N, C-alpha and C positions, 0 to 999 in steps of 0.2 A: 151110035148112029141111025139104026134101024128106028129106035124110039123119036130120034128126031124128024125123020121121015114120016113116020106115023103122026106126029103132032104139027107138023109142017114149021119146025122152028129152023131157021136159017144158021149158018155158022156164025155169022155175027151176034146174033142173038144169043146164042149158047155162051160165045165166048164173055157177051157183056154179064150173062148170070153167073158164069163161074167167077168173073170179077167182083162183082157184087158179093157173092158169097163168101170170098176170101177178105175183102174189106171189112165184112160183118165179123168174121173170125179175129180178125187185126184189132177191131174196134172192142170187142168184149174183152179180150186178151187184154187191152190196154186199160180197161175199166177195172179189171180185177188187179192189176197191178198197182192202179192209184190208191184202189181200197188197200190192198196190204201196206201201202207206204202211208197211208193217214193212220192207220191201227197201230202200226209199229211206232210212229211218232207220238201217239196217244197215249201210248203203254209206256213210253220212256225208258225201254230199254234198248241196249245196244246191238244184241244179237238175239236168234230164235232160241238159242241154247240157254242164256239166261232167263227167258221167260218162262220156260219150261221147268227150272229149277226153283225159280221165285215161289214162294207159297201163296195161296190163293185164300179168299175170304172163306170158302169152304172147308178147305183144310186146316183152318185154324179153329173153325168151331167144333170138329171131330175131335171127341176126348172132354168136351166140355159136361158140365154136371147135367144139362138137358138131353144130351146126344149119346147113345151107348157106343162102346169103343167095338170096332171092326173086330172081327174072331170070336165074339161072344158065341158061345153054344145054347142056341134057345131050347133045345132038347136035352139039356143036362138038368138032370133033377136035382142035383148037389148045390147048383148056384142058386142065391136068394133073388 
């Protein structure tokens, strides 16, 4: 209340500002929800758990002839 008096802000202006801030929060939450829905439909999975289990393109390349396997000890002199 003291800051409002210093800046000369009325109660009506404070309420309007608070409602605008609340509307902005709701708007961006809605944008985020829509993005999640679009990404989920584009991915083709029915649940979040299934999308975590499914292998990705990166995990398929691991262990191929061009990439080393994880867990290789680069400091071990016995490995060629």
